C-alpha positions as CSV (number, residue, x, y, z in Angstrom):
1,M,-45.5,-35.6,32.4
2,F,-43.8,-36.6,29.7
3,N,-40.7,-38.8,29.6
4,W,-39.1,-37.6,26.1
5,D,-35.7,-38.9,25.1
6,N,-33.0,-36.9,23.5
7,K,-34.1,-37.3,20.2
8,Y,-38.2,-36.0,20.4
9,L,-36.5,-32.9,22.7
10,N,-34.3,-32.0,20.3
11,K,-37.1,-31.7,17.9
12,V,-39.1,-30.0,20.0
13,M,-36.5,-27.0,20.7
14,L,-35.5,-26.8,16.5
15,L,-38.9,-26.0,15.8
16,I,-39.6,-23.6,19.0
17,G,-36.3,-22.0,17.5
18,I,-38.0,-21.7,14.1
19,L,-41.0,-19.9,14.9
20,V,-39.6,-17.5,17.0
21,T,-37.6,-16.6,13.8
22,S,-39.8,-16.7,11.9
23,Q,-42.1,-13.8,13.8
24,V,-39.0,-11.4,14.3
25,V,-38.4,-12.0,10.1
26,W,-42.4,-11.4,9.8
27,S,-42.4,-8.1,12.1
28,Q,-39.6,-6.7,9.8
29,D,-39.8,-5.1,6.5
30,T,-39.7,-6.8,3.2
31,G,-36.1,-7.6,2.4
32,Y,-34.6,-8.5,6.1
33,Y,-33.1,-11.6,6.4
34,G,-32.9,-11.5,10.5
35,Y,-29.1,-10.1,11.0
36,G,-27.7,-6.5,10.5
37,K,-29.4,-3.1,11.4
38,P,-29.9,-0.1,8.9
39,A,-26.4,2.1,8.8
40,T,-27.3,5.7,10.6
41,Q,-26.9,8.8,8.5
42,E,-23.6,9.5,11.9
43,E,-21.9,6.0,10.5
44,I,-22.5,6.6,6.5
45,A,-20.8,10.2,7.2
46,G,-17.7,8.3,8.4
47,W,-17.0,6.8,5.2
48,D,-18.7,9.0,2.5
49,I,-15.5,10.6,2.5
50,D,-14.8,11.2,-1.3
51,V,-13.6,13.9,-2.8
52,R,-15.0,14.3,-7.0
53,P,-13.0,15.9,-9.7
54,D,-15.5,18.6,-9.7
55,G,-14.5,19.3,-5.9
56,K,-17.8,17.6,-4.4
57,G,-16.9,16.3,-0.9
58,L,-14.1,19.2,-0.3
59,P,-14.4,20.2,3.2
60,D,-13.7,24.0,4.1
61,G,-10.2,24.2,5.0
62,S,-6.6,26.0,3.4
63,G,-3.0,25.0,3.5
64,S,0.2,26.0,1.9
65,V,3.1,24.9,0.4
66,S,5.8,25.9,3.1
67,R,3.4,24.5,5.3
68,G,3.2,21.3,3.9
69,E,7.0,20.9,3.1
70,E,6.8,20.9,7.1
71,L,4.4,18.0,7.1
72,Y,5.9,16.1,4.4
73,D,9.6,16.1,5.8
74,A,8.3,14.7,9.1
75,K,5.9,12.3,8.2
76,C,5.9,11.5,4.8
77,A,10.1,11.6,3.2
78,S,11.5,8.3,5.2
79,C,8.8,6.7,2.1
80,H,8.4,8.7,-0.7
81,G,11.8,10.3,-0.4
82,A,13.0,13.9,0.2
83,F,11.9,15.3,-2.8
84,G,9.0,12.9,-3.8
85,E,11.4,10.5,-5.7
86,G,10.4,7.2,-3.8
87,E,12.5,5.3,-1.4
88,G,13.3,1.7,-1.8
89,R,10.5,-0.1,-2.8
90,W,8.1,3.0,-1.9
91,P,6.1,4.6,-4.5
92,K,7.9,8.0,-6.5
93,L,5.2,11.3,-5.8
94,A,7.1,13.9,-8.5
95,G,8.8,13.9,-11.9
96,G,8.2,10.8,-14.6
97,F,7.3,13.3,-17.3
98,G,7.4,12.3,-20.7
99,T,7.9,8.3,-19.8
100,L,4.2,7.0,-20.2
101,D,5.1,6.5,-23.9
102,K,8.3,4.3,-22.3
103,A,8.5,0.6,-21.8
104,K,8.7,1.4,-18.1
105,P,6.9,4.7,-17.5
106,D,7.2,6.7,-14.2
107,K,3.1,6.8,-12.7
108,T,3.7,9.8,-10.7
109,V,1.4,12.6,-9.5
110,G,2.7,14.8,-11.7
111,S,3.0,12.9,-14.8
112,Y,0.3,10.4,-14.4
113,W,-2.5,11.6,-12.9
114,P,-5.4,13.4,-13.9
115,Y,-7.3,15.1,-11.3
116,A,-6.0,17.0,-8.0
117,S,-9.0,15.5,-6.0
118,T,-7.5,12.2,-6.2
119,L,-4.1,13.0,-4.1
120,W,-6.1,15.4,-1.8
121,D,-8.7,12.2,-1.2
122,Y,-5.8,9.7,-0.9
123,I,-3.7,11.4,1.7
124,H,-6.6,12.2,3.9
125,R,-8.0,8.9,3.4
126,A,-5.2,6.4,4.1
127,M,-2.0,8.5,4.9
128,P,0.2,8.9,6.6
129,F,0.8,5.0,6.0
130,T,1.4,4.3,10.3
131,Q,-1.5,6.6,11.0
132,P,-4.0,6.3,8.2
133,Q,-6.6,9.2,8.8
134,S,-4.9,11.2,11.1
135,L,-4.1,14.6,9.7
136,T,-6.7,17.4,10.0
137,I,-8.3,18.5,6.6
138,D,-5.8,21.7,6.8
139,E,-2.7,19.2,7.0
140,T,-4.2,17.5,3.5
141,Y,-4.6,21.2,1.8
142,S,-0.8,21.8,2.9
143,L,0.5,18.7,2.0
144,T,-1.4,18.4,-1.4
145,A,0.1,21.7,-1.9
146,Y,3.2,20.6,-1.7
147,V,3.1,17.7,-3.5
148,L,1.8,19.7,-6.4
149,Y,4.7,22.0,-6.0
150,L,7.2,19.0,-6.5
151,N,5.7,18.0,-9.2
152,G,6.0,22.0,-11.1
153,I,2.3,22.4,-10.8
154,V,2.0,25.3,-8.5
155,E,4.4,28.0,-7.0
156,E,6.1,27.9,-3.6
157,D,4.1,30.8,-2.0
158,F,0.6,28.8,-3.5
159,E,-2.2,28.2,-0.3
160,L,-4.7,25.9,-2.0
161,T,-7.8,26.3,-0.3
162,H,-11.5,25.5,-1.3
163,G,-11.7,28.0,-3.4
164,N,-9.2,27.4,-5.8
165,F,-9.2,23.7,-5.6
166,T,-11.0,23.2,-9.1
167,E,-8.5,25.6,-10.3
168,I,-5.9,23.3,-11.0
169,E,-4.8,21.3,-13.8
170,M,-2.7,18.4,-14.1
171,P,-0.3,18.0,-16.2
172,N,-2.2,14.3,-17.7
173,K,-6.2,15.7,-17.5
174,D,-6.2,15.2,-21.4
175,G,-4.7,11.4,-20.5
176,F,-8.0,9.8,-19.6
177,Y,-10.8,9.0,-22.3
178,E,-13.9,7.1,-21.7
179,D,-13.9,3.8,-23.7
180,N,-16.1,4.2,-26.4
181,R,-16.1,0.9,-27.8
182,P,-19.5,-0.5,-28.2
183,D,-20.7,-3.4,-25.6
184,V,-20.9,-6.6,-27.5
185,K,-22.4,-10.0,-26.9
186,N,-20.4,-13.5,-27.1
187,P,-22.7,-16.3,-27.3
188,A,-21.5,-19.6,-26.6
189,C,-20.1,-21.4,-30.0
190,M,-22.7,-24.5,-30.7
191,E,-21.6,-25.5,-33.9
192,N,-18.7,-24.9,-36.6
193,C,-16.2,-24.4,-33.5
194,K,-12.9,-23.6,-33.3
195,D,-10.4,-26.5,-32.0
196,P,-9.4,-26.0,-28.5
197,K,-5.4,-26.9,-29.6
198,T,-5.5,-24.4,-32.1
199,I,-6.5,-21.7,-29.3
200,T,-3.5,-19.5,-28.0
201,I,-4.0,-17.3,-24.9
202,T,-1.8,-14.3,-24.1
203,S,-1.2,-12.0,-22.0
204,A,0.4,-9.3,-24.3
205,I,-1.6,-8.0,-27.9
206,K,0.8,-7.9,-31.1
207,G,2.0,-4.1,-31.5
208,I,0.4,-2.8,-28.4
209,T,2.0,-4.2,-25.2
210,P,5.4,-2.2,-25.1
211,L,7.9,-5.5,-25.1
212,D,11.2,-3.7,-25.3
213,H,12.1,-4.0,-21.7
214,V,11.5,-8.0,-21.5
215,A,14.3,-8.6,-24.5
216,E,16.7,-6.6,-22.5
217,E,16.0,-8.4,-19.3
218,E,16.5,-12.1,-20.9
219,K,19.6,-10.3,-22.7
220,S,20.7,-9.4,-19.5
221,N,20.1,-13.0,-17.7
222,Q,21.7,-15.0,-20.3
223,K,25.1,-12.9,-19.7
224,N,24.6,-13.3,-16.4
225,S,24.5,-17.0,-16.4
226,S,27.2,-17.4,-18.6
227,A,29.4,-15.4,-16.5
228,P,31.8,-17.5,-14.7
229,K,30.7,-18.4,-10.5
230,T,33.2,-18.2,-8.0
231,P,32.3,-19.7,-4.9
232,D,30.9,-17.6,-2.1
233,S,32.2,-19.3,1.4
234,K,35.9,-18.9,-0.1
235,N,35.3,-15.1,-2.0
236,K,33.1,-13.3,0.4
237,K,34.9,-10.6,2.1
238,E,34.3,-9.6,5.3
239,V,31.8,-6.5,6.3
240,T,33.2,-4.5,9.0
241,E,31.0,-3.0,11.7
242,E,31.4,-0.3,10.2
243,E,30.1,-1.4,6.9
244,Q,27.7,-3.0,8.7
245,M,26.0,0.1,10.0
246,R,26.6,2.0,6.7
247,I,23.4,-0.7,5.0
248,G,21.6,-1.4,8.3
249,R,21.0,2.0,8.5
250,K,19.8,2.6,4.9
251,V,17.8,-0.6,5.2
252,Y,16.0,0.5,8.4
253,G,15.2,3.8,6.3
254,N,13.7,2.3,3.4
255,S,11.6,-0.5,5.1
256,C,12.1,-1.3,8.9
257,S,11.3,2.4,9.9
258,I,7.8,2.3,9.0
259,C,7.2,-0.3,11.8
260,H,9.9,-0.2,14.5
261,G,10.1,3.9,13.7
262,Q,6.1,3.8,15.3
263,G,5.5,0.6,17.0
264,V,3.1,-1.1,14.6
265,A,1.8,-4.2,15.4
266,G,4.2,-4.7,18.0
267,A,7.5,-3.6,16.8
268,P,9.5,-2.7,19.2
269,I,10.7,1.0,18.8
270,F,13.8,1.8,17.0
271,G,16.3,2.8,20.1
272,D,13.7,1.8,23.4
273,K,16.0,-0.2,25.1
274,V,13.3,-1.5,27.5
275,A,11.3,-2.2,24.4
276,W,14.8,-4.8,22.5
277,E,15.7,-5.7,26.1
278,S,14.0,-9.1,26.0
279,R,14.6,-9.2,22.4
280,T,18.2,-9.1,22.9
281,A,18.6,-11.2,25.8
282,Q,17.4,-13.5,22.5
283,G,20.6,-14.0,20.8
284,F,21.5,-12.1,17.5
285,E,20.5,-15.5,15.3
286,V,17.5,-15.7,16.7
287,L,16.7,-12.0,16.2
288,K,17.6,-12.5,12.1
289,K,15.7,-15.7,12.3
290,H,12.3,-13.8,12.7
291,A,13.6,-10.7,10.5
292,L,14.0,-13.6,7.7
293,E,11.5,-15.9,8.1
294,G,8.8,-13.7,9.6
295,F,7.5,-14.7,13.1
296,S,4.3,-14.0,15.3
297,G,4.1,-13.9,18.7
298,E,2.3,-12.8,21.8
299,S,2.7,-8.3,21.3
300,G,2.7,-8.6,17.3
301,V,3.7,-9.8,14.1
302,M,7.1,-9.3,12.5
303,P,6.6,-10.2,8.4
304,A,9.3,-11.8,7.2
305,K,12.0,-9.3,5.5
306,G,9.8,-6.7,6.3
307,G,7.5,-7.1,3.7
308,N,10.1,-6.8,1.1
309,P,11.2,-10.0,-0.4
310,S,13.8,-8.5,-2.5
311,L,16.4,-7.8,0.1
312,S,18.9,-10.0,0.8
313,E,20.3,-12.3,4.1
314,Q,23.2,-10.0,4.0
315,E,20.9,-6.6,4.3
316,I,18.7,-8.3,6.6
317,S,21.4,-8.9,8.8
318,A,23.1,-4.9,8.9
319,A,19.4,-3.4,9.6
320,V,19.4,-6.2,12.8
321,F,22.8,-5.2,14.0
322,Y,21.8,-1.3,13.3
323,M,18.5,-1.7,15.6
324,I,20.2,-3.5,18.3
325,E,23.0,-1.1,18.3
326,S,21.0,1.5,18.7
327,T,19.9,0.2,21.9
328,K,23.7,0.6,23.2
């Protein structure tokens, strides 16, 4: 019996491994690299849920504006506003007509989107934010109908169906067109090249990119910077509990309810005394610090400022106070 040392034994084992792997690869079709497996028709069908502008891919179903309003109030209004006007940093869904040529256009479903198919597809694929793909086919039809109604595209008694879907004409349907500029080649310069020092890289095209809003912001910043500043600590107005509750309620609705309303990512649900008990035991300052800076624990993750960096420390403090008070 041979008494091989580890060096030779390792080489033999490596060779055996290569031979076994090679046999597996040779036994497969050309192009197989030794990992993965072909997707089944059922797996492909799970991903193949897109809807084209011509209606291809749209499943049978229907939904009314009135049913869509009920669903919208329950599942969408907390982020997108009661009438599609948007809450906080969440997108607007309605309005914005006649703003696309302005410096700050409102790109809503009514003012910007060229096809209703995109609306149906996005709602079905990604909404509600906390429970994507939880809506039924008919619920998706209903919500689509209601958002179209908010933009004045359909009437209040309208029912959206598979049969009339392609008849919907969006206000901005002619605002998109194919780029007919020819493809061009840009070979590397080899002689009589331009001096790199004379080349300026710009993110705005003169006469095309709207820059009026930039100039307005600069003027505003200059005006604010020249204004006399007062010491914060001496002039801060004491915030009453009533004011904290008012601010906290607003911040919670705009930025916190998306997770604390449903328990997303381990967030303790608003008003759940048992879930909040271990948190409140840590003290207000600790919870405020976690809300401001973010926190990762055994049961979940809290993003800094709830994922909304525009919130001030006072707003975060008020939101924490509001949520703690809800458990009492």
